[in-house]
Every structure is written in C-alpha cells, then in structure tokens.
C-alpha positions, 0 to 999 in steps of 0.5 A: 489525541494519541492516534488517528486510524484511517481505513479505506474500504471498497467492498470488503465488508467481512474483512473490514468487520474483523479488522475494526474489531481487532483495532478496538481490542488493541487500542489499550489506553490510547486516546484514539479515533477511528476513521473509515472512508468507504469508496462507494461499496455496494456490499453492505459495508456502510450499513454494517459499520453504522449498525455494529461500530457506532463510535467510528467516524465514517465518510461514505463516498458515492463512488471509488475515489482511489486510495490516496484521495480517500485517505486524504479525506480523513487525514485532513480531519483527523486530530491525532498526533500520529496517524495509522494508515491501515488496510481492511485485510489486516488484523491488529494483534497485542499491543502494537498500537500503543507500542508504536505510539510510544516508539514514535514519541521517543524518536522525534526525527522519524516520520514513518514507522513500519511495524512487523507484518505477518502473512496468514500462516504467521511468517514475516511479510515483506513490508519494508522495500526498496524504491523501484528504480530503473536499475531494479526494474531492468534486473527484474526484466532480465531475470537477474533479480533474486527472490529476497527474504522479507525486508531483504533479510533484515529482521532488526530496526533499520531505515527503509526506502519504502514502508508498505501502506497496508500498515503505516504509522505517520507523524502528524508534524512531518505530514504537516510539513511534507503534505498529504498523499499525492492524489494523482496516484489512484491505487498504487505508488502513493505510499512509495511517493510519500516515503520518498518525500519524507526522506527528501525532507530529512525525516526518517523512514524506519522499519521497527520489529514491533507488532504484530499485524497480520496482512492477508493480502488481496483485499479489494484488488483480489478480483482485478487479475491483469487489471491489477498489474496495469494499475501497478504499472501506471503507478510505477511509471507515474513515480518515475515521471514525477521524480525523474521527469518525462524521460524517466517515465518513458524509460520505466514504461519501456522496461515494464512493456519489455518485461510483460511482452517477454513473459507473455511470449515465454509463457505462451511458448511453455503453454504450447508444450502443455506445461502446468499453469503456463496457459493461465499465466500466458493469458494473464500477461497477454491481457496486460500487454493488450491493455498496456497503452492505458498504463501510461499515466493520465493527468489527474488533479494532484 
C-alpha cells in the first residue's frame, strides 16, 4: 500500500463530502486506503459516508475523543508505507498525492513532508512554522513580532520546525520509531510535538512546494470563539511543560496570561472610545481571561 489517508471528522458533513470527493479524484495510480474517524458527529456525517463513500474505512466513535486520539485509532490500523493526516476543510488538487509519495520515496531521511497549502482565494497559506518558544511568545506579548509572510517568506524547499497538521505526509518507518501522536493533546499542539520528536530522533521535517491543497480554515472549531483560544493556550502550555519541564510550562502560562490580559484591557479602552470592532474584541479577550484557569493542562492518558 502506497498511502494511507487519515481524516478526523466532527460535525463537518458537507466539507467532508467535498474533501473525500477531491481525495478520490486525486489518487491517480496510487494504491491507497482512506480512513475517516468520526468523533461523535450529530450532523449526519456517518450516514453520508456510508451512503456515498462505501469504499472508505470508517471508525465511528460515540463521542469526541480529540484530534490526536482519533488519528491514532486509524494510524494503528493503517498499512500504507506513508500516511497523510488531512483536515476535513481541505480540497486536494491535481497530482499532489502521488507527487508527495514519490518525493518521500526518493528522500529516505525525511519523516514529515508539508506540501504547499492555499487559502480560499488561492494565496499561499502559512503551513511551515516555528516552534512557539518562550522568546517568540514574549515578543508577541510585547507587540514586537512582525506579521510574517507565509512560511516566513520561504517559497522553496526548506527544513521546518513544524508542519501544519491540516495536510501532513508522514513516513511510516519514522512513525514506527518515534511513536504515534501524544494523546494528552486534545486538539492543539499535537503536530508541533510530533514534529519536534521526529527532529530530535534525527529525521527531516521539510516543506516542499508541491501541491496544491486548499485549506479553508475554521472547520470544526469555527463555532468555538474564545474556547478555541483556551484550547490553543492549553496545548501550547502542555508543549512547554512536556519539553522544558514544569517551570517551562509555568513561564509559558504566565506569558500567555499577560498577553490576554493586556489585550482585554487595551481593547476595552478602545471600546470606551467607540472604536470599530473594539467591543467585540474586548469581549473575546475578556472571555479568554475569565476562563484562563482552565487552560492549565489537566492530566490525561499519554
């Protein structure tokens, strides 16, 4: 088997339908299998898949087990020599799937390949990023960071610290050495942790401008508003606690608390001056601050 494609779904039926149609159209001559792990959807996703895509391999969970745990369910059973983690809010174009498999076959030292990702309007989306270090978080909190071009302006092939989990090709041999995704991460941070583990084990993590795959963004988390930021905070703090110890986690937690408090105060002040959209942003950050205590990572099974 050349490629195992693994998609986790939670209440994104219509996007999932389009995604799956594009996957099947883009397989070419690959020997491939397509897995979908449904995390307790209530929007008819499972019924749609059973009726319209009888050849896919479906795992239907009774509840939402999180992104990492759901992916691992399929990864443990997939048999392709390479795997692709793919979000439901994506569309596969052209020959990106066979091209990525051929590239990985020619580069045996690379564990993770990130293809070119496009926004809805066809512009390039940032999909190769840096680890969210304390230094970078501090610059963000102080407002010293600059808005970077996608992939830090690099358009050619280059090593990356993190490849976006929206479309991530992974070599099975590397995965067998490093292990599956860490299930203590519920929704954010798991691909960052995985890329760091591959890198520390001596494998390459590389962005390659082959493609394309459109990533619309939002998907399952579009409705979560400030809860999304709390989940992102929890994942980022968990990353630092795992890789730099409890003090690293506490430092990360403190920086992110300062960031959100400062933004709540700043946007609140602008709201008093009746600046456009300031009240909405102030409410958002106040919601994050109000729930911030829950962002400290809770113990979960690894």
